[in-house]
C-alpha positions in Angstrom: 124.3 156.3 107.2 125.9 159.7 106.5 126.3 162.4 103.9 129.0 164.9 103.1 128.1 168.6 103.2 128.4 170.4 99.8 131.7 172.1 99.3 133.7 169.4 101.0 133.9 166.8 98.2 137.5 165.8 97.8 138.7 164.2 94.5 140.6 161.0 94.3 143.3 162.9 92.5 143.8 165.1 95.5 144.0 162.0 97.7 146.5 160.4 95.5 148.8 163.4 96.0 148.5 163.1 99.8 147.5 166.8 100.0 146.5 168.5 103.2 142.8 169.3 103.1 139.9 170.1 105.3 138.3 167.1 107.0 134.9 166.5 105.4 132.0 167.1 107.8 129.9 163.9 108.2 126.3 164.3 109.0 124.8 161.1 110.5 121.2 160.1 110.3 119.3 160.7 113.5 118.8 156.9 114.0 122.6 156.5 114.0 123.2 159.5 116.2 121.0 158.0 118.9 122.3 154.5 118.7 124.3 153.2 121.6 128.1 152.9 121.1 129.1 149.6 119.6 131.4 148.3 116.9 133.3 151.0 115.0 132.0 151.7 111.5 133.5 152.8 108.2 132.5 156.4 109.1 134.5 156.3 112.3 137.6 155.3 110.3 136.9 158.0 107.7 136.6 160.7 110.4 139.9 159.5 112.0 142.0 159.7 108.9 140.2 162.6 107.2 139.1 160.6 104.1 135.8 160.0 102.5 133.9 156.8 103.3 134.1 155.7 99.7 137.9 155.9 99.9 138.0 154.0 103.2 135.7 151.3 101.6 138.0 151.0 98.6 141.1 150.5 100.7 139.5 148.0 103.0 137.9 145.9 100.3 141.1 145.8 98.2 139.8 147.8 95.2 142.0 150.9 95.9 144.5 149.8 93.3 142.0 150.6 90.6 141.6 154.1 91.9 144.2 156.9 92.3 144.7 156.5 96.0 148.2 157.0 97.4 149.9 154.3 99.4 150.3 156.8 102.2 146.5 157.2 102.4 146.1 153.4 102.2 148.5 152.9 105.1 146.9 155.5 107.2 143.4 154.0 106.7 144.6 150.5 107.5 146.3 151.7 110.6 143.3 153.6 111.8 141.0 150.6 111.1 143.3 148.4 113.2 143.4 151.0 116.1 139.7 151.3 116.1 139.1 147.6 115.9 137.1 147.9 112.6 136.6 144.6 110.8 135.3 144.5 107.2 131.9 142.7 106.8 132.8 140.1 104.2 129.2 138.9 103.9 127.9 142.3 103.1 130.7 143.0 100.7 129.8 139.8 98.8 126.2 140.8 98.6 127.1 144.2 97.3 129.5 142.9 94.7 127.2 140.0 93.7 130.3 137.8 93.6 132.3 136.8 96.7 134.9 134.7 94.9 134.0 131.8 97.2 132.7 128.4 96.0 131.5 125.8 98.5 131.3 122.1 98.5 129.7 119.6 101.0 130.8 116.0 101.2 129.6 113.2 103.6 133.1 112.4 105.0 136.7 113.3 104.5 138.3 109.9 105.3 137.2 108.2 102.1 139.4 108.0 99.0 136.6 108.8 96.6 135.2 111.8 98.5 138.7 113.1 99.3 139.6 112.8 95.6 136.4 114.8 94.8 137.4 117.5 97.2 141.0 117.6 96.0 139.9 118.0 92.4 137.2 120.6 93.4 139.9 122.6 95.2 142.4 122.4 92.2 139.8 123.4 89.6 138.4 126.2 91.8 141.9 127.8 92.1 142.4 127.5 88.4 139.3 129.8 88.0 140.5 132.3 90.6 138.0 131.1 93.1 138.5 130.3 96.8 137.3 126.8 97.6 135.5 126.1 100.9 134.8 122.4 101.8 132.8 121.0 104.7 131.8 117.4 105.7 128.3 116.7 106.8 128.8 113.2 108.4 125.7 112.1 106.5 123.6 114.2 108.8 120.6 115.9 107.1 120.4 118.7 109.8 124.1 119.4 109.4 123.8 119.5 105.6 121.2 122.2 105.9 123.2 124.2 108.5 126.3 124.1 106.3 124.4 125.2 103.2 122.7 128.0 105.1 126.1 129.1 106.3 127.5 129.1 102.8 124.5 131.2 101.7 125.2 133.7 104.4 128.7 134.2 103.1 127.3 134.8 99.6 129.3 131.9 98.0 129.1 132.0 94.2 128.0 128.4 93.8 127.7 125.2 95.8 128.7 121.6 94.8 126.5 119.2 96.7 128.2 115.7 96.9 126.7 112.6 98.4 123.8 114.4 100.2 121.3 112.4 102.2 118.5 114.8 101.2 119.3 116.5 97.8 115.7 117.8 97.5 115.9 119.8 100.7 119.2 121.3 99.8 118.1 122.1 96.2 115.1 124.0 97.5 117.2 125.9 99.9 119.7 127.0 97.2 116.8 127.8 94.8 115.1 130.1 97.4 118.4 132.0 97.7 118.9 132.1 93.9 122.2 130.3 94.4 123.8 128.3 91.6 124.2 124.7 92.7 125.3 121.4 91.1 124.7 117.9 92.5 127.6 115.4 92.4 127.6 111.7 93.1 123.8 111.7 93.8 121.1 113.3 91.7 119.0 116.4 92.6 115.7 117.6 91.2 116.2 121.2 90.4 119.7 121.6 89.1 122.3 119.7 87.0 123.6 116.4 88.4 126.9 114.8 87.6 127.1 111.1 88.6 129.1 108.0 88.2 127.5 105.6 85.8 126.7 103.2 88.7 124.7 100.8 86.6 127.4 100.1 83.9 130.1 100.0 86.6 128.3 97.5 88.8 127.3 95.4 85.8 131.0 95.3 84.7 132.1 94.3 88.2 129.4 91.6 88.6 130.2 90.0 85.3 133.9 89.9 86.3 133.1 88.3 89.7 130.9 85.7 88.0 133.6 84.9 85.5 136.1 84.4 88.3 133.8 82.3 90.5 134.5 78.5 90.7 132.1 76.2 88.9 128.6 76.5 90.3 127.7 74.1 93.1 124.4 73.8 94.9 124.0 76.9 97.1 127.1 78.6 95.7 125.8 82.0 94.8 127.2 85.6 94.6 126.2 88.0 97.4 125.7 91.8 97.4 126.8 93.4 100.6 126.6 97.1 101.8 124.6 100.2 101.3 120.9 100.8 101.4 118.3 100.4 98.6 116.9 103.9 99.5 120.3 105.3 98.4 120.3 106.1 94.6 123.8 104.7 94.0 123.0 101.4 95.8 119.7 101.0 94.0 121.4 101.4 90.6 124.3 99.0 91.5 121.9 96.5 92.9 119.8 96.6 89.7 122.9 96.0 87.6 123.9 93.1 89.9 120.6 91.4 89.4 120.7 92.0 85.7 124.2 90.6 85.3 123.3 87.5 87.3 120.2 87.0 85.2 122.3 87.4 82.0 124.4 84.5 83.2 121.3 82.3 83.7 121.0 82.8 87.4 118.6 84.3 89.8 119.1 86.6 92.8 117.3 85.6 96.0 116.4 88.0 98.8 119.0 86.4 101.1 121.7 87.3 98.6 121.2 91.0 99.2 122.6 92.2 102.5 121.8 95.9 103.0 123.9 96.8 106.1 124.7 100.4 105.2 128.3 101.7 104.7 129.7 101.7 108.3 132.7 99.3 108.7 131.4 97.9 112.0 128.0 97.0 110.4 129.7 95.4 107.4 132.0 93.4 109.6 129.0 92.0 111.5 127.2 91.3 108.3 130.0 89.3 106.7 130.6 87.4 109.9 127.0 86.4 110.1 126.9 85.4 106.4 130.0 83.2 106.7 128.5 81.5 109.8 125.2 81.0 108.0 126.6 79.4 104.8 129.6 77.7 106.3 132.4 79.9 104.8 132.9 82.6 102.3 130.4 82.9 99.4 131.5 81.9 95.9 131.2 85.5 94.9 131.0 88.7 96.9 130.2 92.2 95.6 131.1 94.8 98.3 129.3 98.1 97.8 131.7 100.9 98.8 135.2 100.9 100.3 134.1 101.8 103.8 132.0 98.6 103.8 135.1 96.8 102.5 137.1 98.0 105.5 134.6 96.2 107.7 134.7 93.1 105.6 138.5 93.1 105.8 138.3 93.1 109.6 136.8 89.6 109.3 139.0 88.5 106.4 142.2 89.0 108.4 141.0 86.2 110.8 140.9 83.7 108.0 143.7 81.5 106.6 144.8 82.0 103.0 143.1 78.7 102.0 139.7 80.3 102.8 139.9 82.4 99.7 140.7 79.6 97.2 137.1 79.2 96.1 135.7 82.7 96.1 135.8 85.8 93.9 135.6 89.2 95.5 134.9 92.7 94.0 134.4 96.1 95.5 132.6 99.1 94.0 135.4 101.5 95.0 139.1 101.6 94.8 142.2 101.8 97.0 145.7 100.9 95.9 146.3 99.1 99.2 144.4 96.1 97.7 147.7 95.3 95.9 149.0 94.0 99.3 146.2 91.6 100.0 146.7 87.9 99.9 143.8 87.4 97.6 142.7 89.1 94.4 140.1 91.9 94.5 138.4 93.4 91.5 137.7 97.1 92.0 135.8 99.8 90.3 137.5 103.2 90.3 135.2 106.2 90.0 136.5 109.1 87.9 136.7 111.8 90.6 138.4 114.3 88.2 136.0 113.6 85.4 133.0 114.2 87.7 134.3 117.5 89.1 135.6 118.7 85.7 132.1 118.1 84.2 130.4 119.9 87.1 132.7 123.0 86.6 132.0 122.8 82.9 128.3 123.1 83.5 128.8 125.9 86.0 131.0 127.8 83.5 128.4 127.5 80.8 125.6 128.7 83.2 123.7 125.4 82.9 120.7 125.3 85.3 118.4 122.6 83.9 117.9 119.5 86.0 119.8 117.2 83.6 121.8 114.2 84.5 125.3 113.5 83.3 126.9 110.2 83.9 130.7 109.5 83.9 131.8 106.0 83.3 134.0 104.4 85.9 137.0 102.0 85.3 137.4 98.3 86.3 140.8 97.7 88.0 142.0 94.2 87.7 143.7 92.6 90.7 147.4 93.4 91.1 148.0 91.3 94.2 151.7 91.0 95.1 151.4 89.3 98.5 151.9 85.5 98.6 152.2 84.9 102.3 149.7 85.0 105.2 148.5 88.4 106.2 150.0 87.9 109.6 153.5 87.7 108.1 153.3 91.0 106.3 154.4 92.9 109.4 
């Protein structure tokens, strides 16, 4: 919003020598002359120290080391900026430079081993690329997802990783309208690359292992699927694999064997309690869809004696090493958090933008139970 009168241009070489020179005359535009006093601008700093606005900008945005600007000038500019209360507009800088050095990630929750592993790997691989990672949880709230993505866009992040979104289509459209690179992780999107766990093969592997570990079939002794919602992509794929695996073994899955109670521990606890009351004990086989649901299931299990687990096989599509300390074996599926994020960064590095889906195969973890006494005796 200003110009420098001819004859007052000062070279960077002169500035680097710290020479005494005439303060450049700054001519503000009429609109700026008439504006009410407010926040100090870069031109105020320039007038105070007797430097050109471009020099002040270079010092405050950190690019002065690439120019011949003396450390004395740098110190004077920083001191003047602090005295005037001038703050650099990081958003505007990011827009001008086209790259902010920030990379954002949204996840549903932090207190979940899988999502915390995703965020940890995201953080590590971002730093390896010289980027600054910014991670926010959405609490599975669509409005909060949109608000956070809009905030990321306002700060000109270089890319966004969208993990476990409740509405990938909405967020994809938002990123596309801002011409922002984005990649979906854990759940698929429609307009950008998606990197997902191979939910079908993982659930099929887990179901077959549960079926193999179940006691000989009796009348009414069937495996049950508990947790999640069929409207959720991951649940739908896991449920399809569960049905297929049961069919492969010569069985059939009835509607009553599918308990879609969501992921919340409290709802899962209520669901497993009702199931046990309805069938008179634990089912012969139980597929628990996610570890948060397993937490709820465990709140009921701790009320049962060890003998209650003698004729049941339990599996969880998620992993936590604490299962080692349970008094009964649990088969678990461990998703490859590092593999998912590494693939997402690979796609980002190569500029991939097509809406293609990459699946990363998970791992079956066999039971490693070490506890032999009642849970109440573990202290």
